[in-house]
N, C-alpha and C positions, 0 to 999 in steps of 0.2 A: 470249654472244650467240647468238641462234638466228635461223633464217630467218623471214621474215614476209611474208605475202601478204594484202593487204586489197583488197576490192572497192570499187566506187563507193559513197561514203557511209559506209564503214566507218572506224572510228577514233574516238578521243575527240573529240567536237565541243562547242564552246562558242560563245557569241555573240561575233562579231568587234567590237572597239572601233570599227571603221569601218562598222558595219552589215553584215548578212549572217552567214554561218557560217564558223567557223574550225575545221578538222578536223586534229588531229594524226595523221599517218600513221605516224610512228615517233618515240618520245620517247627522252630520254637514257638512261633505265633499260633500254630495249629494245635500244639500240644500243651498250651498254657505253661510252657517252659519245662515240661517233663523230660522231653528227649528230642533229639534230632536223629533221623534215620535216613540212611542212603543206600542205594545200590550203585555199584560202580564196575566199570570195565577198565582194566589197566593193560597197557601195552607190554609186550615181552621185555624182560630185564629192567623195567622201570620200577621206581619206588621213591618215596619222599626222603628228605634228609632226616636225621635223627632229631626228634622233637619231643616236647613234653607239654602237657596241658593239665588244667585243674579239674577236668571232668573224667569220669570213668568211661571206658570205651569197650565195646564188644564187637568182634569181627567173626563172621561165619563165612567161610569160603564156600562158594557155590560151584565154581568150575575153575580148573587149573590148580596150581600150587604156588605157595609163597614161602620164602624164608622170612622169619620175623625175629627181630632182636628186641628183647625185653630186658632192660638194664644191660647187663653184660652177657646174657645168655641168648644163643641162637637156637631157633626151633625151625623144623621143616613142617609146614602145614598143608597137606594135600586137600583136595576137594572134600567138603563136608566136615572140616575141622572147625572147632570152636575156640576162640581166644578171648580171654578177659584181661583187659589192661587197666589196672587200678590207677586212679588219678595220681599225678606226680611221677609216674614211671617213664623214664626216657625210652622211646621206642621208635622203630622204623621197620620197614618191610620191603621186599623186592619180589616181583613176579619172576619165578624161576621155571615155570612150565614152558612147554613147546609152543603155546599159543596165548591168547588173551587170558587174563585172570579176571574172574567175576566174583565179587563178594558183597555181602550185606553187612552194614555196620551201624551201630547206634552210639551216640554220645549222650551221656546222662550226667547231670541235667542238661537240657538243651542250652545252646549258646548261640545267640544271634551273631556273635563275632566269628565263630567257626563258619557259619553259613555265609557271612559277608566275605570272608577270606576267599572261598571258592568262587563266588560270583565275580569278585574283582580280579582274581587271577585269570579267569576265563576271558575277561575283557582285554587283557594285555595282548598287544601284537606279538606274533610268534618270535620275532627277533629280540623281544624284551623279556622273554621267559627264561627260567633256569633257577638254579639254587639260590642265587643272590636275590632275585625277585621274590622267590618263595619266602626267604627269610625276612625280607623287607616288608612284604605284605602281612606276614604273620605278626611282626612287631607292630605295624601300623594299626591293624585290626584288633590286636591283643587276643587273637585266637589261640595261639600257642607260641612257645619259644623254640626256635631251632637251636640245638645244642651240639650238632655234629653233622657229618656228611651222610649222603645216602650209603646203603650197604654196598653198592657196586664199588664205592671208593674205600670205605673203611674195612670191609671184609670181602674182597673180591673172591669169586669162585674159580 
């Protein structure tokens, strides 16, 4: 492992499944498997389907606000909120702010499968994207398991 310093906008960037940009700040091969860290921008009202994975996750909202569901509990997290998601916790979130949501997240320990999922999803043609593709690629890469719909479907506002 070596030290790493990245400036704004630096790192491997791919299109986020939720609209916007998804930038890897450190990947599994760069951290000797310790963590994967990302910065992402998410389009208004977007969010992933309910999912679960075997790694702990931390989310720190930088701009905007999100609703996040942890297990059966919904929380509103405005900018500068901290969220810890223990491994095995079903979770999902949705951008509920008036503009893009930007947050920083880490997955610990790192998982190459998580990284591969986002790279492969970004390669899909627009017409092939959606919840079914999300669930299929999650299963194929073994990054996580989709266990329910996005918040916009399960808990509409």
